[in-house]
C-alpha positions as CSV (number, residue, x, y, z in Angstrom):
1,M,-0.2,-0.2,-0.3
2,S,1.3,3.5,-0.8
3,S,1.7,5.8,2.3
4,F,-0.5,8.6,3.5
5,F,2.0,11.3,2.6
6,P,3.5,11.2,-0.6
7,Q,7.3,10.7,-0.3
8,D,9.4,13.3,-1.8
9,R,11.5,11.4,-4.3
10,S,13.5,14.7,-6.1
11,P,16.9,14.8,-6.4
12,R,17.9,17.7,-3.6
13,N,16.8,16.0,-1.0
14,A,18.7,12.2,-2.0
15,W,21.3,10.9,0.0
16,H,24.6,10.8,-1.5
17,P,28.1,10.0,-0.2
18,S,29.7,13.4,-1.1
19,R,27.5,15.0,1.4
20,L,29.1,13.1,4.5
21,L,32.8,14.3,2.7
22,V,31.4,18.0,2.8
23,E,30.5,17.4,6.4
24,E,33.7,16.1,7.9
25,W,35.9,18.6,5.9
26,I,33.4,21.2,7.9
27,L,34.3,19.7,10.9
28,C,38.0,19.7,10.4
29,A,37.8,22.9,9.7
30,A,36.4,24.1,12.8
31,V,38.8,21.6,14.7
32,A,41.6,22.8,13.1
33,A,41.1,26.9,13.7
34,V,40.5,25.8,17.4
35,G,43.7,24.2,18.1
36,F,45.4,27.3,15.8
37,V,43.6,30.0,18.8
38,S,44.6,27.2,21.3
39,L,47.9,27.4,19.9
40,Y,48.5,31.3,20.0
41,N,47.8,31.8,23.3
42,C,50.5,29.3,24.3
43,L,53.1,31.8,22.3
44,P,55.4,34.1,24.8
45,K,53.8,37.7,23.8
46,P,56.1,40.8,24.0
47,S,57.4,41.9,27.2
48,V,56.2,45.5,26.8
49,P,55.5,47.0,30.2
50,A,51.3,48.0,30.7
51,A,52.4,51.6,31.4
52,V,54.2,51.8,28.0
53,A,51.7,50.1,26.3
54,R,48.7,52.8,27.8
55,S,51.3,55.6,27.2
56,I,52.3,55.4,23.8
57,H,49.3,56.8,22.1
58,K,49.2,59.7,24.3
59,L,52.5,61.0,23.1
60,K,52.4,61.3,19.7
61,S,52.9,64.4,17.6
62,P,50.7,67.3,18.6
63,F,51.1,69.0,15.5
64,S,49.3,67.3,12.2
65,K,50.4,66.4,9.2
66,H,47.2,67.5,7.5
67,A,47.1,71.6,6.9
68,A,46.0,73.5,9.7
69,A,42.4,74.6,10.9
70,E,44.1,78.3,10.1
71,P,46.3,79.9,7.9
72,V,50.0,79.3,7.9
73,V,52.0,81.9,7.7
74,S,55.8,83.2,8.0
75,L,57.9,84.0,11.2
76,V,58.7,87.2,10.5
77,P,55.6,88.9,8.6
78,A,53.5,87.0,11.2
79,S,55.7,88.8,14.4
80,R,54.7,92.4,13.0
81,A,51.8,93.0,15.0
82,M,54.0,92.3,17.5
83,V,56.9,94.2,17.1
84,D,54.6,97.4,16.3
85,A,52.7,97.2,19.4
86,I,56.3,96.7,21.5
87,R,57.5,99.7,19.5
88,Q,54.7,102.1,20.6
89,A,54.9,101.2,23.9
90,E,59.0,101.7,23.9
91,K,58.1,105.1,22.2
92,L,56.1,106.2,25.2
93,E,58.2,105.2,27.9
94,R,61.4,107.3,26.3
95,N,59.4,110.4,25.9
96,G,58.8,109.7,30.0
97,R,55.3,108.6,30.0
98,F,54.2,106.2,32.7
99,D,50.3,106.6,32.2
100,D,47.7,104.8,31.7
101,A,48.4,104.9,27.9
102,T,51.4,102.9,28.6
103,R,49.6,100.8,30.5
104,K,47.5,99.9,27.6
105,A,50.4,100.0,25.1
106,W,52.1,97.0,27.2
107,K,48.7,95.4,27.7
108,T,48.4,95.1,23.6
109,A,51.8,94.0,22.9
110,A,51.4,91.3,25.4
111,D,47.8,90.4,23.4
112,E,49.6,90.3,20.3
113,L,52.8,88.2,21.3
114,H,49.9,85.7,22.8
115,R,48.6,85.8,19.4
116,L,51.9,84.8,17.5
117,A,52.4,82.2,20.5
118,F,49.0,80.3,19.4
119,R,49.4,80.8,15.1
120,P,50.9,77.8,13.0
121,V,54.3,79.2,11.7
122,S,55.6,77.6,8.3
123,T,58.9,75.6,8.7
124,G,58.9,74.3,5.6
125,P,56.9,72.8,2.6
126,G,53.6,71.1,4.5
127,T,54.4,71.3,8.2
128,H,54.0,74.2,11.3
129,V,54.6,74.6,14.5
130,R,53.4,77.0,16.9
131,L,55.7,78.8,19.4
132,F,53.8,78.3,22.4
133,M,54.9,74.7,22.1
134,K,58.3,74.6,22.8
135,E,58.4,73.6,26.8
136,A,55.5,71.2,25.8
137,E,57.8,69.3,23.0
138,Q,60.5,69.4,25.5
139,D,57.9,67.5,28.3
140,R,57.2,65.7,25.8
141,A,60.0,64.3,25.1
142,A,61.4,63.5,28.6
143,A,58.4,61.7,29.2
144,I,59.0,59.4,26.2
145,E,62.5,59.0,27.0
146,G,61.5,58.2,30.7
147,L,59.1,54.9,28.8
148,L,62.0,54.0,27.0
149,E,63.9,53.9,30.1
150,E,61.5,51.3,31.4
151,L,61.2,49.3,28.4
152,L,64.8,49.1,28.3
153,P,66.1,50.0,31.5
154,G,70.3,50.6,31.5
155,Q,70.6,50.2,28.5
156,F,71.3,53.6,27.2
157,A,73.6,54.2,29.6
158,K,75.9,50.5,29.1
159,L,75.9,51.6,25.3
160,T,77.4,55.5,26.1
161,A,79.9,53.6,28.8
162,Q,81.1,50.6,26.2
163,R,81.6,53.8,23.3
164,E,83.6,55.8,25.9
165,A,85.2,52.5,27.0
166,A,86.2,51.7,23.2
167,M,87.1,55.4,22.4
168,A,89.8,55.7,25.4
169,A,91.4,52.3,24.6
170,D,91.8,53.5,21.2
171,S,93.2,57.1,21.1
172,R,94.3,56.7,17.9
173,Q,90.8,57.0,16.2
174,A,90.8,59.0,12.9
175,S,86.8,59.9,13.7
176,P,85.3,59.9,17.1
177,A,82.5,56.8,17.1
178,P,78.8,57.6,16.5
179,E,77.1,59.1,19.5
180,V,74.8,56.7,21.3
181,T,71.2,57.7,20.4
182,W,67.9,55.7,21.4
183,F,67.6,54.8,17.9
184,T,71.2,52.7,18.5
185,V,69.5,51.3,21.7
186,A,66.7,50.4,19.8
187,A,68.5,48.7,17.1
188,S,70.1,46.2,19.8
189,A,66.8,45.7,22.1
190,P,65.2,42.0,22.1
191,E,63.3,41.3,19.3
192,D,60.1,41.0,21.3
193,V,60.2,44.9,21.7
194,R,62.3,46.1,18.9
195,G,59.8,47.4,17.6
196,M,58.0,49.6,20.0
197,A,61.7,51.0,21.1
198,Y,61.8,52.2,17.6
199,D,58.7,53.8,17.3
200,L,59.1,55.5,20.6
201,A,62.6,56.5,19.3
202,C,61.3,58.1,16.6
203,L,58.5,59.9,18.6
204,H,61.3,60.9,21.0
205,D,63.4,62.3,17.7
206,E,60.5,63.8,16.6
207,A,59.9,66.1,19.9
208,S,63.2,67.1,20.4
209,R,63.6,68.2,16.9
210,N,60.2,70.4,17.1
211,A,61.9,71.9,20.8
212,I,65.0,72.9,18.4
213,V,63.2,74.0,15.3
214,I,60.6,76.1,18.2
215,G,63.5,77.8,19.9
216,K,65.2,78.8,16.7
217,C,62.3,80.2,15.5
218,R,61.8,82.0,19.2
219,E,65.6,83.5,18.7
220,I,65.1,85.2,15.8
221,V,62.0,87.0,16.9
222,G,63.0,87.5,20.6
223,Y,59.9,86.0,21.4
224,D,61.4,85.0,25.0
225,Y,62.8,88.4,26.0
226,W,59.5,90.2,25.0
227,K,57.2,87.7,26.1
228,A,59.5,88.5,29.7
229,V,59.6,92.4,29.3
230,C,55.5,92.0,27.8
231,D,54.6,90.4,30.7
232,A,56.7,92.7,33.2
233,G,55.2,95.9,31.6
234,A,51.5,94.7,31.7
235,S,52.3,94.2,35.7
236,E,52.2,96.4,37.9
237,P,55.6,95.8,39.8
238,G,57.5,95.9,36.6
239,F,55.4,99.1,35.1
240,Q,56.4,100.8,38.4
241,A,60.0,99.2,38.2
242,R,60.2,100.7,34.3
243,A,59.5,103.7,35.3
244,A,61.6,104.3,38.4
245,L,64.5,103.5,36.0
246,W,64.0,105.7,33.7
247,R,63.5,108.4,36.2
248,A,66.4,107.7,38.3
249,D,68.3,107.4,34.6
250,F,67.4,111.2,34.1
251,D,68.1,112.2,37.3
252,A,71.5,111.0,37.8
253,S,72.0,112.5,33.7
254,Q,71.0,116.0,35.1
255,A,73.4,115.3,38.1
256,Q,70.7,115.1,40.4
257,F,72.6,112.1,42.7
258,E,71.0,112.0,45.6
259,L,67.7,111.9,44.0
260,A,68.9,109.3,41.5
261,K,70.3,107.1,44.3
262,A,67.2,106.6,45.8
263,T,65.3,106.5,42.9
264,Y,67.9,103.7,41.5
265,E,67.0,101.4,44.7
266,Q,63.4,102.1,44.4
267,A,63.4,100.9,41.2
268,F,65.6,97.6,42.5
269,Q,63.0,96.7,44.9
270,A,60.3,97.0,42.6
271,W,62.1,95.0,39.7
272,R,62.7,92.2,42.7
273,D,59.2,92.2,42.9
274,A,58.5,91.8,39.0
275,C,60.6,88.9,39.2
276,E,59.0,87.1,42.0
277,M,55.9,87.7,39.7
278,V,56.9,86.9,36.6
279,P,59.5,84.4,37.0
280,T,61.1,84.3,33.7
281,L,61.9,87.9,33.7
282,A,65.0,87.1,36.0
283,M,66.4,84.3,33.9
284,N,66.2,86.1,30.9
285,P,69.9,87.0,29.6
286,R,69.2,90.0,27.5
287,V,66.8,91.5,30.7
288,A,70.3,90.7,33.0
289,D,72.4,92.4,30.4
290,E,69.9,95.5,31.1
291,M,69.9,95.6,34.5
292,A,73.5,95.4,34.4
293,E,74.0,98.4,32.9
294,H,71.4,99.9,35.6
295,R,73.4,98.7,37.8
296,A,76.8,100.5,36.2
297,R,75.0,104.0,36.3
298,Y,73.9,103.3,40.5
299,Q,77.4,102.1,41.1
300,E,78.5,105.5,39.1
301,V,75.9,107.6,41.3
302,L,77.6,106.1,44.1
303,T,81.2,107.1,43.4
304,A,80.1,110.6,42.7
305,L,78.5,111.2,46.1
306,H,81.5,108.9,47.5
307,E,79.7,106.8,48.8
308,P,81.1,103.1,48.7
309,V,80.1,101.0,45.9
310,G,80.7,97.3,46.8
311,V,78.4,96.8,49.4
312,D,75.3,98.8,48.3
313,A,75.9,97.2,45.0
314,A,75.7,93.7,47.0
315,A,72.5,94.9,48.9
316,I,70.6,95.6,45.3
317,E,71.8,92.3,43.6
318,L,69.0,90.8,42.0
């Protein structure tokens, strides 16, 4: 008798030995994949400190390789507004004006210098820097150096000592051995961390070079000097110090030595207060040279008054 339900005898439902073969291949592939995963988990991994792995992405260059969001400018044209503002403030001071107009002029100069610090300055085709970033790049280089030392403890000092020993042993070398760099250390690093050490060495070299380039740009326009002067001129102690120095120089030129002596001492005290408010003022070489000139005039005043120079000069040391 025929079944109640009709049987489907179409070829697509017919069993064939090839189906068993396909299923076995799929099962074998799955077992092999599981085996490879287990084998990978058993392999030794690079011995990279966790702190290094977490920190490396934070230490990449802050300067985008792409075009800046605002127009990139050449250094000298970009500094013209700052220079003009400083000249205006100095012109007022040369005329003996130490009033609100001069205060405003120094404030304007400080504002222009601040704008210059944040503008993207061209350093070559497709590259730029910002002048305020010098200290940040120095800090970045130091941080990367710390990570390299953590990754390869003692290796930089070891290679440096080996180089110095080799040079001392053979003093007849025509040229000194190459300096040890972090690239040198990375090249001799264990294989499991060599790639990361090289990447960190590249970042360290990049940060160091950026700091040098920014430093040269700042030297060209006198950025550090004028920043210290503008910060001081915009502060009340600095403004009072500059006013007192001008009055003291004027009194000395008019042979008013008693008055000049008192005004110089008042100016030096105000200058100390300004240096406490603006620490970079005391550390700037050009500012120190200017103060040395004022001290020399003060000593001339003391000589004219027949007063001992050494004791008073030491008393006003900044």
